[in-house]
C-alpha positions as CSV (number, residue, x, y, z in Angstrom):
1,M,80.7,103.0,115.4
2,K,77.2,102.0,114.6
3,S,76.1,99.6,112.1
4,D,73.7,100.2,109.3
5,G,72.5,97.0,107.7
6,F,76.3,95.6,107.4
7,D,77.5,92.9,110.0
8,Q,79.6,95.4,112.7
9,F,82.7,93.4,113.5
10,K,83.7,93.9,117.1
11,G,86.2,91.1,117.8
12,S,87.1,87.6,118.2
13,S,87.6,85.8,121.6
14,D,90.9,84.9,120.8
15,Y,92.3,88.5,118.8
16,V,92.5,91.5,121.0
17,T,91.5,94.5,118.7
18,S,92.4,98.6,119.1
19,E,88.9,100.7,119.0
20,P,90.7,102.4,116.1
21,L,91.2,99.0,114.3
22,R,87.6,97.9,114.6
23,N,86.5,100.7,113.6
24,A,88.5,100.9,110.4
25,V,87.0,97.0,109.5
26,N,83.3,98.3,109.8
27,V,84.1,100.6,107.4
28,A,85.2,99.2,105.0
29,I,82.7,96.9,105.2
30,A,80.2,99.6,105.3
31,L,81.5,101.0,102.0
32,G,82.3,97.8,100.8
33,R,85.8,99.1,100.2
34,P,89.7,96.8,100.5
35,L,91.4,97.0,104.4
36,L,95.0,97.3,103.3
37,I,96.7,96.9,106.9
38,R,100.2,97.7,107.4
39,G,102.6,97.5,110.8
40,E,105.7,96.0,112.1
41,P,106.0,92.2,111.8
42,G,104.4,90.5,114.4
43,T,101.2,93.2,114.6
44,G,98.5,90.6,114.0
45,K,98.0,91.8,110.0
46,T,97.4,88.4,108.9
47,L,95.7,86.9,112.2
48,L,93.1,90.3,111.8
49,A,91.7,88.6,108.9
50,H,91.4,85.2,111.0
51,S,89.7,87.2,114.0
52,I,87.3,88.6,111.4
53,S,86.6,85.6,109.7
54,S,85.8,84.2,113.5
55,G,84.1,87.4,114.5
56,L,81.6,87.3,111.4
57,G,81.2,83.8,111.1
58,K,82.3,84.2,107.6
59,K,84.4,81.7,105.3
60,L,87.7,83.0,105.2
61,I,89.5,82.3,101.8
62,V,93.5,83.0,101.8
63,W,95.2,84.4,98.9
64,N,99.5,83.9,100.1
65,I,101.1,86.4,97.2
66,K,104.7,84.9,96.4
67,S,106.8,87.2,94.5
68,T,106.0,85.3,91.6
69,T,102.0,85.9,91.6
70,K,100.2,87.7,88.5
71,A,97.1,89.0,89.2
72,Q,95.4,86.2,86.6
73,E,95.9,83.5,88.9
74,G,93.8,84.7,91.7
75,L,91.3,84.8,88.9
76,Y,90.9,81.7,86.9
77,V,93.5,79.4,85.3
78,Y,93.1,77.3,82.6
79,D,94.2,74.0,82.6
80,T,96.2,73.1,79.4
81,V,98.4,70.3,79.8
82,Q,95.3,68.6,81.5
83,R,93.2,69.2,78.5
84,L,96.0,67.9,76.2
85,N,97.0,64.7,78.7
86,D,92.7,63.9,78.2
87,S,93.1,64.2,74.2
88,R,95.7,62.3,74.1
89,F,95.3,59.7,76.4
90,G,91.9,60.0,78.4
91,D,88.3,59.4,77.5
92,R,86.5,63.1,78.5
93,D,84.9,65.2,76.3
94,V,87.6,67.8,76.0
95,S,85.9,69.8,73.9
96,D,83.9,71.2,77.2
97,I,86.7,73.7,78.0
98,K,84.9,75.5,81.0
99,Q,86.3,71.6,83.1
100,Y,89.2,73.0,82.7
101,I,88.9,76.4,84.7
102,K,89.6,76.4,87.7
103,L,89.0,79.3,90.1
104,G,91.7,81.2,91.9
105,K,91.3,82.8,95.2
106,L,89.7,85.4,94.0
107,G,87.6,84.0,91.6
108,Q,85.8,81.6,94.5
109,A,85.4,84.8,96.7
110,F,83.6,86.2,93.8
111,A,81.6,82.7,92.7
112,S,80.5,82.4,96.4
113,L,77.1,81.6,97.4
114,E,77.1,83.7,100.9
115,Q,79.4,86.6,101.7
116,V,83.5,85.2,102.5
117,V,86.6,87.1,103.9
118,L,89.2,87.6,101.9
119,L,92.5,87.9,102.9
120,I,95.7,88.6,100.1
121,D,98.2,88.3,102.3
122,E,101.3,90.1,101.8
123,V,100.6,92.0,98.8
124,D,103.9,94.1,98.0
125,K,105.8,90.9,97.2
126,A,104.9,90.5,93.9
127,D,105.6,92.6,91.0
128,I,104.8,96.3,91.1
129,E,102.1,96.0,88.8
130,F,100.0,93.7,90.3
131,P,98.1,95.8,92.2
132,N,97.2,97.9,89.7
133,D,95.9,94.3,87.7
134,L,93.5,94.8,90.2
135,L,92.3,97.3,90.5
136,N,89.3,96.7,87.7
137,E,88.0,94.0,89.4
138,L,88.0,94.9,92.6
139,D,86.2,97.9,91.1
140,E,83.5,95.9,89.4
141,M,83.5,92.9,91.3
142,S,83.4,90.8,87.9
143,F,85.7,90.0,85.4
144,H,85.5,87.8,82.0
145,I,87.1,84.3,81.0
146,P,87.8,84.4,77.5
147,E,87.9,80.9,77.0
148,T,84.3,80.1,77.9
149,N,82.9,83.6,77.1
150,E,82.0,83.6,80.9
151,T,81.4,86.6,83.5
152,I,82.1,85.8,87.1
153,T,80.3,88.1,88.8
154,A,80.4,88.7,92.9
155,I,77.3,87.7,94.0
156,H,78.4,89.2,97.3
157,R,81.0,91.0,97.8
158,P,83.7,90.2,100.2
159,I,85.3,91.5,103.2
160,S,88.6,92.6,101.4
161,V,91.6,92.4,103.6
162,I,95.0,93.1,101.9
163,T,98.2,93.6,104.3
164,S,101.3,94.9,103.5
165,N,105.3,94.5,104.7
166,A,105.7,98.2,103.5
167,E,108.4,96.2,101.1
168,K,107.6,98.3,98.1
169,E,105.3,101.7,98.1
170,L,101.9,100.8,96.5
171,P,100.6,102.4,93.4
172,D,98.2,105.7,94.4
173,A,95.7,104.6,92.1
174,F,95.9,100.8,94.3
175,L,95.8,103.4,97.4
176,R,92.8,105.8,96.6
177,R,90.5,102.8,96.1
178,C,91.3,100.9,99.6
179,I,90.6,102.3,103.6
180,F,93.8,102.4,105.3
181,H,94.8,101.5,108.7
182,Y,98.5,100.7,110.7
183,I,98.7,99.1,113.1
184,E,100.0,100.6,116.0
185,F,102.5,98.0,118.0
186,P,100.2,97.5,121.6
187,D,101.1,99.2,124.1
188,P,101.9,97.4,127.2
189,E,97.8,97.4,128.7
190,L,96.7,96.8,125.4
191,M,99.5,94.1,125.1
192,E,98.7,92.3,128.9
193,E,95.3,91.5,127.6
194,I,96.9,90.0,124.3
195,V,98.8,88.2,126.3
196,Q,96.1,86.8,128.4
197,V,94.4,85.8,125.5
198,H,96.7,83.2,125.3
199,F,97.8,82.6,128.7
200,P,94.0,82.9,130.8
201,N,95.6,81.0,133.8
202,I,99.6,83.3,133.3
203,K,100.8,84.4,136.7
204,N,100.7,88.1,137.5
205,S,103.8,88.4,138.8
206,L,105.4,86.5,135.8
207,L,103.3,88.6,133.2
208,R,104.3,91.9,135.3
209,E,108.6,90.4,134.5
210,A,108.1,89.4,131.2
211,L,106.4,92.3,129.6
212,K,108.9,94.7,131.2
213,T,111.6,93.3,129.9
214,F,110.3,92.4,126.5
215,Y,109.6,96.6,126.2
216,S,112.7,97.4,127.8
217,L,114.7,95.1,124.8
218,R,112.9,96.9,122.6
219,E,113.9,100.3,123.5
220,I,117.0,99.2,122.2
221,D,117.6,101.3,119.2
222,E,121.2,99.0,118.2
223,F,118.6,96.4,117.7
224,R,117.7,96.0,113.8
225,K,114.7,93.9,114.4
226,K,113.0,94.6,117.3
227,P,111.1,91.9,119.1
228,S,107.6,91.2,117.8
229,T,104.5,90.2,119.4
230,S,104.4,87.2,118.2
231,E,107.7,86.8,119.4
232,L,106.5,88.0,122.9
233,I,104.0,85.2,123.0
234,D,106.3,82.2,121.9
235,W,108.5,83.6,124.6
236,I,106.3,83.6,127.4
237,R,105.4,79.9,126.5
238,A,108.8,78.5,126.8
239,L,109.2,80.6,130.6
240,I,106.3,78.8,131.2
241,V,107.0,74.9,129.8
242,G,111.1,75.9,130.8
243,G,109.4,76.7,134.7
244,I,111.6,80.3,135.3
245,P,110.7,82.0,138.3
246,H,109.6,85.5,137.7
247,E,112.2,86.5,139.8
248,N,114.8,85.8,137.0
249,V,113.6,86.8,134.1
250,S,114.8,90.7,134.4
251,K,118.0,89.1,135.8
252,E,119.1,86.6,132.9
253,I,116.4,87.1,129.9
254,P,116.1,83.1,129.2
255,F,115.7,82.1,126.3
256,V,116.3,84.9,124.3
257,G,117.0,83.4,121.3
258,T,112.9,83.5,120.8
259,L,113.3,86.7,120.5
260,L,116.4,88.0,119.0
261,K,116.0,86.2,115.3
262,K,119.0,89.1,113.9
263,E,122.2,87.8,113.7
264,T,123.7,91.0,114.6
265,D,121.0,91.5,117.2
266,Y,121.8,88.4,119.1
267,D,125.7,89.3,119.4
268,Y,124.6,92.6,120.1
269,F,123.1,91.0,123.5
270,V,125.2,88.1,124.0
271,N,128.7,90.3,124.3
272,S,126.7,93.4,126.9
273,H,126.0,93.0,130.3
274,M,122.5,94.5,131.4
275,T,122.4,96.9,133.7
276,R,119.7,98.2,135.8
277,I,118.4,101.5,136.5
278,G,114.8,101.7,137.2
279,S,112.4,99.7,134.8
280,T,115.0,100.0,132.2
281,F,117.8,97.8,130.8
282,I,120.8,99.9,129.2
283,T,123.1,98.1,127.6
284,R,126.8,98.4,128.0
285,R,129.4,96.8,125.4
286,Q,131.8,94.9,127.9
């Protein structure tokens, strides 16, 4: 994708991206639209914003969404408690309300003198009305503070990355304003690149056996939560630290608790024995 007057994202040294993902990022930047990212847990949705920040040399502002988060908090917070305390015990001029206005993460992104990367992480954790409450601000890139009769208008439109785990459906009006991309689970070739970014000196024999075992485990339909990329990275680190010979990786699958995080999945694994047929593991109940 060609650049036309905007910073083009080409990836970063610590994050491997596919061409479709890079194109989605650059389309979002070019159109000034938020980039909505979905994908399996552990596929690097959150790390994408860090990579964009690093790759473009821009400051990253992170807004971690919780179940109790309200859209207003992202704009600003009026600290009435501090003002009350100052009026009773302090010597500050409490008539200046502006000193008690604290910009939230979205407000900080708007007020920044330079373009920033804004990560709104796990947007679907909040109430269903949360995305709708942000529509106007994301469209107009401004918001009003009634307490000071001040309007904060974005100097530069932030590069907005919004992640979702698909825990709940997002409103259509919100989706229409976003560029959407689903991060497909990496195929073995791309996964090899990802692993080598984290472990540039890994032996080919260990890498080959680890990937073969990892993808074989992901093929087990009985698992409720299949191991993800981040769990593979942790597992390989454990194999290296533990000095596990590559020939033992497929036979024993050591440190399997690094890969399997659901009790039912772990129980299924330990109560089964693994039979190797070609390059595929088939689980059979004992």
